[in-house]
Every structure is written in structure tokens, then in C-alpha cells.
BASE-512067 format. One line per 10 residues: number of its first residue (from 0); their letters; for each residue x negated, y negated, z negated of C-alpha. Coordinates in nm, 2 decimals. Each point is the difference from the previous one (the first is absolute). Layout:
<sites>
NUM) A) X Y Z ~ ...
</sites>
This chain:
<sites>
0) MKTSFIPKNG) -13.02 -16.05 -10.97 ~ 0.00 0.34 -0.16 ~ 0.24 0.07 -0.29 ~ -0.04 0.27 -0.25 ~ 0.25 0.18 -0.22 ~ -0.27 0.03 -0.27 ~ -0.10 -0.34 -0.15 ~ -0.36 -0.10 0.04 ~ -0.21 0.13 -0.29 ~ 0.32 0.18 -0.13
10) YALYFMMVSR) -0.09 0.36 0.08 ~ -0.04 0.10 -0.36 ~ 0.34 -0.15 -0.09 ~ 0.16 0.16 0.30 ~ -0.12 0.35 -0.09 ~ 0.10 -0.05 -0.36 ~ 0.35 -0.08 0.12 ~ 0.01 0.30 0.23 ~ -0.14 0.23 -0.26 ~ 0.26 -0.12 -0.26
20) TWEVARAQYQ) 0.28 0.06 0.25 ~ -0.13 0.35 0.08 ~ -0.03 0.09 -0.37 ~ 0.36 -0.11 -0.07 ~ 0.12 0.20 0.31 ~ -0.20 0.30 -0.11 ~ 0.14 -0.01 -0.35 ~ 0.36 -0.02 0.13 ~ -0.07 0.29 0.23 ~ -0.15 0.21 -0.27
30) KENKRREMER) 0.29 -0.08 -0.23 ~ 0.25 0.10 0.26 ~ -0.19 0.31 0.10 ~ -0.02 0.11 -0.37 ~ 0.38 -0.05 -0.03 ~ 0.07 0.22 0.31 ~ -0.25 0.26 -0.13 ~ 0.19 0.02 -0.33 ~ 0.33 0.03 0.18 ~ -0.14 0.29 0.21
40) LEVNKAVVLR) -0.15 0.15 -0.31 ~ 0.34 0.00 -0.18 ~ 0.17 0.15 0.31 ~ -0.27 0.27 0.02 ~ 0.03 0.07 -0.37 ~ 0.38 0.04 0.03 ~ -0.05 0.25 0.29 ~ -0.26 0.20 -0.19 ~ 0.22 0.01 -0.31 ~ 0.29 0.12 0.21
50) LLEAIDKGKF) -0.23 0.26 0.16 ~ -0.14 0.14 -0.32 ~ 0.34 0.01 -0.17 ~ 0.13 0.21 0.29 ~ -0.30 0.23 -0.02 ~ 0.05 0.04 -0.38 ~ 0.35 0.13 0.08 ~ -0.13 0.24 0.28 ~ 0.14 -0.21 0.28 ~ -0.29 0.02 0.25
60) DIWDEVTSLD) 0.21 -0.12 0.30 ~ -0.06 -0.35 -0.13 ~ -0.32 0.00 0.20 ~ 0.21 -0.01 0.32 ~ 0.16 -0.32 -0.12 ~ -0.30 -0.20 -0.12 ~ -0.28 0.11 0.24 ~ -0.04 -0.01 0.37 ~ -0.07 0.31 0.22 ~ -0.37 -0.09 0.04
70) YVNRFPSSGE) -0.04 -0.05 -0.38 ~ -0.33 0.12 -0.15 ~ -0.14 -0.02 -0.35 ~ -0.37 -0.05 -0.04 ~ -0.10 0.09 -0.36 ~ -0.37 -0.08 -0.05 ~ -0.07 0.36 -0.11 ~ 0.23 0.18 0.24 ~ -0.22 0.04 0.30 ~ 0.25 0.05 0.29
80) PLTHKDHIQT) 0.29 -0.25 -0.02 ~ 0.33 0.14 -0.13 ~ 0.28 -0.01 0.26 ~ 0.37 -0.04 -0.07 ~ 0.04 0.38 0.00 ~ -0.31 0.06 -0.21 ~ 0.11 -0.25 -0.27 ~ 0.34 0.17 -0.03 ~ -0.17 0.34 -0.05 ~ -0.24 -0.14 -0.26
90) NRLFYCAFQD) 0.29 -0.15 -0.20 ~ 0.20 0.32 0.02 ~ -0.30 0.18 -0.14 ~ -0.03 -0.24 -0.29 ~ 0.37 0.01 -0.07 ~ -0.02 0.38 -0.01 ~ -0.28 -0.01 -0.25 ~ 0.13 -0.29 -0.21 ~ 0.37 0.02 -0.05 ~ 0.01 -0.30 -0.23
100) LHHTIEDIFV) -0.21 -0.22 0.22 ~ 0.06 -0.37 -0.05 ~ -0.17 -0.30 0.15 ~ -0.05 -0.35 -0.15 ~ -0.15 -0.31 0.15 ~ -0.20 -0.24 -0.21 ~ -0.09 -0.35 0.10 ~ -0.20 0.04 0.31 ~ -0.25 -0.29 -0.06 ~ -0.07 0.10 -0.36
110) ALARSIVTVF) -0.05 0.37 0.11 ~ -0.23 -0.11 0.28 ~ -0.21 -0.22 -0.22 ~ -0.03 0.27 -0.26 ~ -0.10 0.25 0.27 ~ -0.27 -0.23 0.14 ~ -0.15 -0.06 -0.35 ~ 0.02 0.38 -0.07 ~ -0.18 0.09 0.32 ~ -0.28 -0.25 -0.06
120) KKKFNEDLKF) -0.04 0.12 -0.36 ~ 0.00 0.36 0.10 ~ -0.26 -0.05 0.27 ~ -0.23 -0.20 -0.23 ~ 0.03 0.26 -0.27 ~ -0.07 0.29 0.25 ~ -0.31 -0.18 0.13 ~ -0.12 -0.07 -0.35 ~ 0.05 0.36 -0.10 ~ -0.17 0.13 0.31
130) FFVLVMDQVI) -0.32 -0.20 -0.05 ~ 0.00 0.08 -0.37 ~ 0.02 0.37 0.06 ~ -0.25 -0.03 0.29 ~ -0.26 -0.17 -0.23 ~ 0.06 0.24 -0.29 ~ -0.04 0.30 0.24 ~ -0.34 -0.13 0.12 ~ -0.11 -0.07 -0.36 ~ 0.09 0.36 -0.10
140) SLFSNFIPKN) -0.17 0.13 0.31 ~ -0.33 -0.19 -0.08 ~ 0.02 0.11 -0.37 ~ 0.07 0.36 0.10 ~ -0.32 0.02 0.20 ~ -0.19 0.01 -0.32 ~ 0.21 0.27 -0.17 ~ -0.11 0.36 0.05 ~ 0.27 0.21 0.17 ~ 0.13 0.34 -0.11
150) SNKVLFFSKP) -0.07 0.22 0.31 ~ 0.27 0.24 -0.12 ~ 0.28 -0.25 -0.01 ~ 0.25 -0.05 0.29 ~ 0.27 -0.27 0.00 ~ 0.31 0.04 0.22 ~ 0.22 -0.28 0.14 ~ 0.31 0.02 0.22 ~ 0.32 -0.18 0.10 ~ 0.23 0.11 -0.15
160) DYSDNAKYIY) -0.17 0.16 -0.30 ~ -0.12 0.36 0.04 ~ 0.08 0.04 0.37 ~ -0.12 0.05 0.35 ~ -0.36 0.11 0.09 ~ -0.15 -0.07 -0.34 ~ 0.26 0.23 -0.16 ~ -0.09 0.30 0.21 ~ -0.37 -0.05 -0.05 ~ 0.06 -0.01 -0.38
170) EKMLEMKLNN) 0.23 0.31 0.01 ~ -0.26 0.20 0.20 ~ -0.26 -0.10 -0.25 ~ 0.22 0.14 -0.28 ~ 0.06 0.32 0.20 ~ -0.38 0.04 0.03 ~ -0.04 -0.07 -0.37 ~ -0.22 -0.30 0.07 ~ 0.16 -0.17 -0.30 ~ -0.23 0.21 -0.21
180) RLDLIWAVYT) -0.29 -0.18 0.15 ~ 0.14 -0.33 0.09 ~ 0.20 -0.26 -0.19 ~ 0.30 -0.06 0.24 ~ 0.20 -0.31 -0.10 ~ 0.30 -0.17 0.17 ~ 0.03 -0.38 -0.03 ~ 0.38 -0.06 -0.01 ~ 0.27 -0.25 -0.08 ~ 0.27 0.26 -0.07
190) KVNVNNVRRR) 0.02 0.31 -0.20 ~ -0.13 0.31 0.18 ~ -0.06 0.36 -0.13 ~ -0.37 0.01 0.07 ~ -0.32 -0.13 -0.18 ~ 0.04 -0.38 0.04 ~ -0.08 -0.34 -0.13 ~ 0.24 -0.29 0.02 ~ -0.13 -0.29 0.20 ~ -0.09 -0.33 -0.17
200) TLKYFYNILT) -0.08 0.16 -0.33 ~ -0.33 0.01 -0.18 ~ -0.04 0.37 0.08 ~ 0.06 -0.08 0.36 ~ -0.28 -0.26 0.01 ~ -0.23 0.24 -0.17 ~ 0.06 0.26 0.26 ~ -0.04 -0.23 0.30 ~ -0.34 -0.11 -0.14 ~ -0.12 0.36 -0.05
210) AKYIISTHGV) 0.15 0.21 0.28 ~ -0.23 0.11 0.28 ~ 0.27 0.09 0.26 ~ 0.30 -0.20 0.11 ~ 0.26 0.18 0.22 ~ 0.28 -0.23 0.13 ~ 0.27 0.01 0.26 ~ 0.05 -0.37 0.04 ~ -0.32 -0.21 0.03 ~ -0.29 -0.01 -0.25
220) PHWKSKNQIA) 0.01 -0.19 -0.33 ~ -0.19 -0.33 0.03 ~ -0.17 0.07 -0.33 ~ -0.18 0.30 0.14 ~ -0.38 -0.03 -0.06 ~ -0.30 0.10 0.21 ~ -0.07 0.30 -0.22 ~ 0.35 0.15 0.06 ~ 0.12 0.21 0.29 ~ 0.33 -0.10 0.15
230) ILTGHGLPFK) 0.19 0.25 0.22 ~ 0.30 -0.16 0.19 ~ 0.23 0.28 0.11 ~ 0.24 -0.21 0.19 ~ 0.38 0.05 0.01 ~ 0.09 -0.02 0.36 ~ -0.12 0.06 0.35 ~ -0.06 -0.26 0.28 ~ 0.29 -0.12 0.20 ~ 0.08 -0.34 -0.15
240) ASDYLARTNL) -0.30 -0.22 0.02 ~ -0.15 -0.06 -0.34 ~ -0.29 -0.17 -0.19 ~ -0.24 -0.18 0.24 ~ 0.18 0.14 0.31 ~ 0.33 -0.14 -0.11 ~ -0.07 -0.34 -0.15 ~ -0.32 -0.16 0.12 ~ 0.17 -0.23 0.26 ~ 0.35 -0.03 -0.16
250) INFSYKQRIS) 0.10 -0.31 -0.18 ~ 0.21 0.19 -0.26 ~ -0.32 0.16 -0.13 ~ -0.06 -0.22 -0.31 ~ -0.33 -0.10 -0.14 ~ 0.07 0.22 -0.30 ~ 0.05 0.30 0.23 ~ -0.33 -0.08 0.18 ~ -0.19 -0.03 -0.33 ~ 0.15 0.33 -0.13
260) LYITSKKINY) -0.07 0.18 0.33 ~ -0.36 -0.11 0.01 ~ -0.07 0.10 -0.36 ~ 0.17 0.34 0.03 ~ -0.20 0.08 0.32 ~ -0.32 -0.07 -0.18 ~ 0.09 0.23 -0.30 ~ 0.09 0.31 0.21 ~ -0.25 0.29 -0.02 ~ 0.20 0.26 0.18
270) LLSTSRLHAI) 0.32 0.01 0.20 ~ 0.20 0.31 0.09 ~ 0.12 0.06 0.35 ~ 0.19 0.28 0.18 ~ -0.18 0.00 0.34 ~ -0.27 -0.15 0.21 ~ 0.25 -0.24 0.15 ~ 0.12 -0.10 -0.34 ~ -0.36 -0.05 -0.12 ~ -0.07 -0.24 0.29
280) ILAAEWRLNM) 0.31 -0.20 -0.07 ~ -0.08 -0.02 -0.38 ~ -0.35 -0.13 0.08 ~ 0.15 -0.28 0.20 ~ 0.28 -0.07 -0.25 ~ -0.25 -0.04 -0.29 ~ -0.31 -0.10 0.19 ~ -0.20 0.29 -0.14 ~ -0.28 0.23 0.12 ~ 0.12 0.34 0.11
290) DKILITGFPR) -0.22 0.17 -0.26 ~ 0.24 -0.12 -0.27 ~ 0.30 0.18 0.16 ~ 0.05 0.37 -0.08 ~ 0.21 0.21 0.24 ~ 0.16 0.23 -0.26 ~ 0.37 -0.04 0.07 ~ 0.24 -0.15 -0.25 ~ 0.04 0.21 -0.32 ~ 0.38 -0.06 0.01
300) QDALYNKQAK) 0.01 0.21 0.32 ~ -0.03 0.31 -0.22 ~ 0.33 -0.08 -0.16 ~ 0.18 0.02 0.33 ~ -0.01 0.37 0.00 ~ 0.15 0.05 -0.35 ~ 0.19 0.33 0.00 ~ 0.23 -0.13 -0.28 ~ 0.12 -0.30 0.21 ~ 0.36 0.10 0.01
310) KIASKFNIEK) 0.01 0.05 -0.38 ~ -0.18 -0.33 -0.06 ~ 0.25 -0.19 0.23 ~ 0.30 0.15 -0.20 ~ -0.13 -0.20 -0.31 ~ 0.13 -0.31 0.19 ~ 0.33 0.16 0.11 ~ -0.14 0.06 0.35 ~ 0.17 0.33 0.08 ~ -0.10 0.12 0.34
320) DKFYKLILYV) 0.25 0.29 0.02 ~ 0.30 -0.23 -0.05 ~ -0.05 -0.22 0.31 ~ -0.05 0.05 0.37 ~ -0.30 -0.23 0.00 ~ -0.22 -0.19 -0.25 ~ -0.13 -0.34 0.13 ~ -0.26 -0.21 -0.18 ~ 0.01 -0.37 0.06 ~ -0.33 -0.17 -0.10
330) PTFRDYNKDD) -0.03 -0.37 0.10 ~ -0.32 -0.18 -0.06 ~ -0.05 -0.33 -0.19 ~ 0.02 -0.33 0.19 ~ -0.17 -0.32 -0.13 ~ 0.25 -0.21 0.19 ~ 0.31 0.20 -0.11 ~ -0.04 0.13 -0.35 ~ 0.36 0.14 0.01 ~ -0.10 0.25 0.27
340) LSSDILGNEN) 0.27 0.12 0.24 ~ 0.20 0.22 -0.23 ~ 0.32 -0.21 0.04 ~ -0.01 0.06 0.38 ~ 0.05 0.37 -0.05 ~ 0.17 0.04 -0.34 ~ 0.25 -0.28 0.08 ~ 0.10 0.14 0.34 ~ 0.33 0.19 -0.02 ~ -0.06 0.18 0.33
350) FLKYLEVKNI) -0.33 0.13 -0.12 ~ 0.14 0.12 -0.33 ~ 0.29 0.16 0.18 ~ -0.24 0.18 0.23 ~ -0.17 0.16 -0.31 ~ 0.33 0.12 -0.13 ~ 0.12 0.15 0.33 ~ -0.33 0.17 0.07 ~ -0.04 0.12 -0.36 ~ -0.34 -0.17 -0.02
360) LLIYKPHLRV) -0.17 -0.11 -0.33 ~ -0.21 -0.32 0.03 ~ -0.27 -0.04 -0.25 ~ -0.10 -0.37 -0.02 ~ -0.34 -0.07 -0.16 ~ -0.06 -0.38 -0.02 ~ -0.35 -0.13 -0.01 ~ -0.15 -0.04 -0.35 ~ -0.06 -0.37 0.06 ~ 0.37 -0.07 0.07
370) FAHSPRISEL) 0.07 0.05 -0.37 ~ -0.28 -0.24 -0.10 ~ 0.11 -0.28 0.25 ~ 0.37 0.03 0.04 ~ 0.21 0.04 -0.31 ~ 0.32 -0.05 0.21 ~ -0.07 0.30 0.22 ~ -0.13 0.20 -0.29 ~ 0.33 -0.03 -0.18 ~ 0.19 0.07 0.32
380) IIKFNHPNVI) -0.20 0.32 0.05 ~ 0.06 0.12 -0.35 ~ 0.37 -0.06 0.01 ~ 0.06 0.13 0.35 ~ 0.22 0.31 0.01 ~ 0.09 0.22 0.29 ~ 0.04 0.38 0.01 ~ -0.23 0.03 0.31 ~ -0.28 -0.23 -0.13 ~ -0.26 0.05 -0.28
390) MLIDKDLIKE) -0.23 -0.27 -0.12 ~ -0.35 0.13 -0.07 ~ -0.18 -0.25 -0.22 ~ -0.37 0.01 -0.09 ~ 0.10 -0.04 -0.37 ~ 0.18 0.33 0.01 ~ -0.29 0.17 0.18 ~ -0.25 -0.13 -0.26 ~ 0.23 0.12 -0.28 ~ -0.02 0.36 0.14
400) GIHLYEFLSV) -0.37 -0.03 0.08 ~ 0.08 0.08 0.37 ~ -0.10 -0.16 0.33 ~ 0.22 -0.01 0.31 ~ -0.26 0.21 0.19 ~ 0.07 0.30 -0.22 ~ 0.34 0.05 0.15 ~ -0.03 -0.19 0.33 ~ 0.03 0.34 0.19 ~ 0.37 0.04 -0.10
410) FDLIITDYSS) 0.11 -0.29 0.23 ~ 0.12 0.08 0.35 ~ -0.06 -0.35 0.14 ~ -0.17 -0.33 -0.12 ~ 0.12 -0.35 0.09 ~ -0.27 -0.26 -0.06 ~ -0.13 -0.32 0.16 ~ -0.36 -0.09 -0.04 ~ -0.08 0.23 -0.30 ~ -0.30 0.23 0.06
420) IFYDATLLDI) 0.21 0.29 -0.15 ~ 0.07 0.10 0.36 ~ -0.36 0.13 0.02 ~ 0.07 0.23 -0.29 ~ 0.32 0.12 0.18 ~ -0.21 0.11 0.29 ~ -0.19 0.24 -0.22 ~ 0.34 0.16 -0.09 ~ 0.14 -0.03 0.36 ~ 0.30 -0.21 -0.13
430) PIIFYVPDLE) 0.18 -0.20 0.27 ~ -0.02 -0.38 -0.05 ~ 0.22 -0.29 0.10 ~ -0.13 -0.36 -0.02 ~ 0.25 -0.26 -0.09 ~ -0.16 -0.34 0.09 ~ 0.25 -0.28 0.05 ~ -0.27 -0.26 -0.10 ~ -0.28 0.14 0.22 ~ -0.10 -0.34 0.14
440) TYSMDRGFIF) 0.01 -0.17 -0.34 ~ -0.21 0.27 -0.17 ~ -0.25 -0.01 0.29 ~ -0.05 -0.37 -0.04 ~ -0.02 0.01 -0.38 ~ -0.22 0.31 -0.04 ~ -0.10 0.15 0.33 ~ -0.07 0.35 0.11 ~ -0.32 0.20 0.07 ~ 0.19 0.21 0.26
450) EPSKWLPGHL) 0.27 -0.12 0.24 ~ 0.32 0.14 -0.15 ~ 0.17 0.10 0.32 ~ -0.30 0.20 0.11 ~ -0.11 0.15 -0.33 ~ 0.30 0.08 -0.21 ~ 0.12 0.37 0.03 ~ 0.37 -0.05 -0.02 ~ 0.30 -0.20 0.13 ~ -0.05 -0.38 -0.04
460) TRNLDELLFA) 0.34 -0.14 -0.09 ~ 0.07 -0.38 -0.02 ~ 0.35 0.00 -0.14 ~ 0.25 0.23 -0.18 ~ 0.17 0.11 0.32 ~ -0.34 0.12 0.13 ~ -0.07 0.17 -0.33 ~ 0.33 0.19 0.00 ~ -0.07 0.11 0.36 ~ -0.35 0.12 -0.09
470) LNKSNTSDPY) 0.15 0.19 -0.30 ~ 0.25 0.17 0.22 ~ -0.27 0.10 0.26 ~ -0.22 0.14 -0.28 ~ 0.28 0.26 -0.07 ~ -0.06 0.17 0.34 ~ -0.35 -0.08 0.12 ~ -0.35 -0.09 -0.12 ~ -0.17 -0.19 0.29 ~ -0.28 -0.14 -0.22
480) RQKRNFIRDM) -0.15 0.32 -0.14 ~ -0.29 0.00 0.24 ~ -0.09 -0.36 -0.08 ~ 0.02 0.07 -0.38 ~ -0.25 0.28 0.05 ~ -0.23 -0.23 0.19 ~ 0.02 -0.27 -0.27 ~ -0.06 0.26 -0.27 ~ -0.32 0.13 0.18 ~ -0.13 -0.35 0.05
490) MFDKKNGCSL) 0.05 -0.11 -0.36 ~ -0.08 0.31 -0.20 ~ -0.33 0.19 0.04 ~ 0.08 0.17 -0.33 ~ 0.35 0.13 -0.06 ~ -0.03 0.14 -0.36 ~ -0.25 0.08 -0.27 ~ -0.07 -0.37 -0.03 ~ -0.01 -0.04 -0.38 ~ -0.27 0.27 -0.03
500) RVINTLFHQF) -0.20 -0.16 0.29 ~ 0.00 -0.34 -0.18 ~ -0.12 0.16 -0.33 ~ -0.27 0.21 0.17 ~ -0.13 -0.32 0.18 ~ 0.00 -0.24 -0.29 ~ -0.03 0.22 -0.32 ~ -0.21 0.29 0.13 ~ -0.25 -0.05 -0.29 ~ 0.27 0.10 -0.25
510) LEGT) 0.10 0.32 0.19 ~ -0.31 0.21 -0.06 ~ 0.09 0.30 -0.20 ~ 0.38 -0.05 0.03
</sites>
């Protein structure tokens, strides 16, 4: 006779009993787990409080007591993890800039909840604003198709205001007195000493509806109509992958970026390029026919040969005669690390000591977008003070109506990473060092058109020790000169006279009789 632990016809009752027992056990486990988690939280809070109090007093050796040797800190926006040594350098830099630095810790759960709510609200508001602007631009574009255009009116756009290629086209037009025949207007957010209209004003909307020509350095306005001609001058040369080449298969290319890229590519009438190679890459980046791409050279190239470069540089306290060498440091912007890598260099005592000993002046120019996306680093940059370091900020350049290219020739060496400024340096035969500690991360996030190790005409350095080694070597030799010349000849079919070439190509009908 078979016996059974489960009573006949009692399966439902059995499973109810088992389920109830499991629920009680699970509830007890969760309660105990929560108690232990709160204990760990209190311990961690105490450690963090002790750590921050010590840092506030300048006692950075506390890191040795509270962290292990293999400690790393992975901030969401920092790109490469910060090691034990990196973290100490970063904190020294902040303590140097903010003598009265003081940390406080609020309730972690309250702060976390508020942060989550804030993030969701911000994302919703950003999406709502994007679609509202998108719809309004298309409405304006459709409406604009029925409004006659003034064939003598040219609107200029750039980032920052009154800068880059658009600036030099405009100034060449003034030099040729084309302002007597054409209405040349800058659309700006800030005050500039040229004929302008403030954006988002009634006068601005009147001009965008009546202008025949649009000249822009960054994209084409989505409100542009079919009876307007848009000239995209560009603002950089191809090394980093961009537009369709950079983002098509990457998950961090948002739907908003895809929509914006598609609309912009359909609005372009002409694109400026510097060479046949550049033209082919642009056609792929924007998915355009080659007949829309003009090989004129970049108008800003003309500024590189400014004979007053030394005098212009002195306006920013850059005195070439007082130092053994002038070095320009120009890091690019990173979507995954909006704070850039300034703390790596500016917070390193050995690097700053090297500048002093060698009597070198470092001019650090942060990317424009750093100030828009990172108030913390912005404040640090403004307050940073060292006799061998000068901060060159776009705001100061705009105030003087000057572009970096007008005095680029005064520098003896350029340190950069992925910025296309190295191409311009080849025109002036300036040696270049590439400081790329986050090469793999940047490659995964953005990608490259050319393989860095094979294409870049300068030392590729991955850490500060390698950077200092390359700087020392540059004092006695120039092994990359031949490669710089090769890159220059590949990327520049036209070396100068570019502004005039653009005007002759696009506005020839206004030149008769001048």
C-alpha cells in the first residue's frame, strides 16, 4: 500500500501552506537584509564623512587609510576610471582653486529620490521642447516658401557668435565693399560690433523669412525654406567620425539626433571643403551628392597667416619673448566626460613644476561646450591661478572680436587629443603632441575615420609620464615633420585665399563692376 505525504485531494491546501511558509520566510529575510543594509549604509556614511572632513582640511593622505590599493572611482561622466593617485590629484586641484571648500551630506535616500524625479522631469521637458521647436521650424519653413526673398540679404550664423569660417567670409565681403550691394546681417545671442539682429526677436523672424542666403558654421537652421540657399561652411576637418559616419550604428545616437541630422542634410545647398579627400568624406558624412560640395578651402585658413599675430596674442597676456616656449593645450569635447581632462594636467604637480623649470607658458583653451555643460569645471578654470598657465576662454575672444586662428602662429607646440586643430597646425608647421589617455573609450563612443596610430602626425601619449617624455624630446628633435607635411598636402588643396574663392563662387553675380 502506497502512502503519500500529501493528503488525497489536498494539493491545493498543501501548496497554500508551502506558499504561506515561503512568504513568511521571505519577509523575515527581507527585513533582516534591510537591517544589514542600513548598518552598512551608516558605516559607509561615517567613512565618507571622515574622508570629506579630512579633504576639507587639506589632508589628502586620508585616501591611504580608507581605500585599498586597487581602488577606482567610476563617475558616470568621467570616462576612464579614476585611480587612487588620480583622485588625490583631482582633490588637490580643487583644494587649490577653492580654499574654503566644504562638503555636506544630506539624507541619501531623499537626495536620491529627488534626483530621480528631477531626471525624469528634465528628460520629459527636453523631449517636449524638442518636438515643439521641430514642429514650429517646419511650420515656419512651409510658410516661408510663399514669402518672396530679398536676393541681396545674407544671414550669418556661428558658434560662438561672430566666429570661425563665417566671420572671415563676412570680413572679406566688407573689405570688398560688398556691404554696399548686400545686406549682411549676423544672427546672434550676444553683443557683437557688427551689423546684427538678436535671435528670437521679431526683427530676427522677419529676417529669417526674407533672407535669400544663409551662411552657417554649425548645421543649417531647420526653418530654412526651399527658396533659400544655405551654405554650411563647417568648423572642423575629418578625424573624429561625425554625422552619418559616426552615429548610424551606435546606440548612443538618440532619435532626436537622428531626426535633426536627417532634416539638416536635406536643407544643405552647399558645403565647403578643403580638398578632394575632404569632399569625399563630407559626401559620406552627410549623404550628399558631390555637386553640392565646393573645394574652396576654409576661409579661416586666411587668418593663420596674420602678420599681427604676436601683437594680437599680447592682448591676452601671451608674451612670446618672456618664455622659452609657448604651448597651446586644446582638448576637444567629450559627450561621456563633459568635464574634459583639464584636471589631469592642471592638477599634476610634476607637470606644473616642469613648466616652471623649463620656463614654458601653457595656454589652456577649454572647449566652448565645457562651459555650457559643466559649471563645476567652468568655475575651476576661471579661478585657477598659476604663473605658467593662462586660461584662454571663448568669452574673452568674443569680447575682443578675435579668433584663435589669428594668433595660432605664435605657438611653438600644440597639445591636443582628437581636435581637428592639428590639421591647421600642419599649415603652420607647428609640432603636435597628442594626449589621449581615453583613446579606447573615445573610439567606442565616437569612433574615428582614420586609425589614430597611423594617421596622427605627432607623439601619441597615453599618460602624463609619456606626455612629459614627448615634451622633453620636442626640445631637441622633430621626428614628425615629414608626416605633418604629408597630412597637410592630403587635406589642403588650397592653402590660402579661401575667403575670396568662396565669394567668387557663390556671389559672383554681385562682383561685376567692383
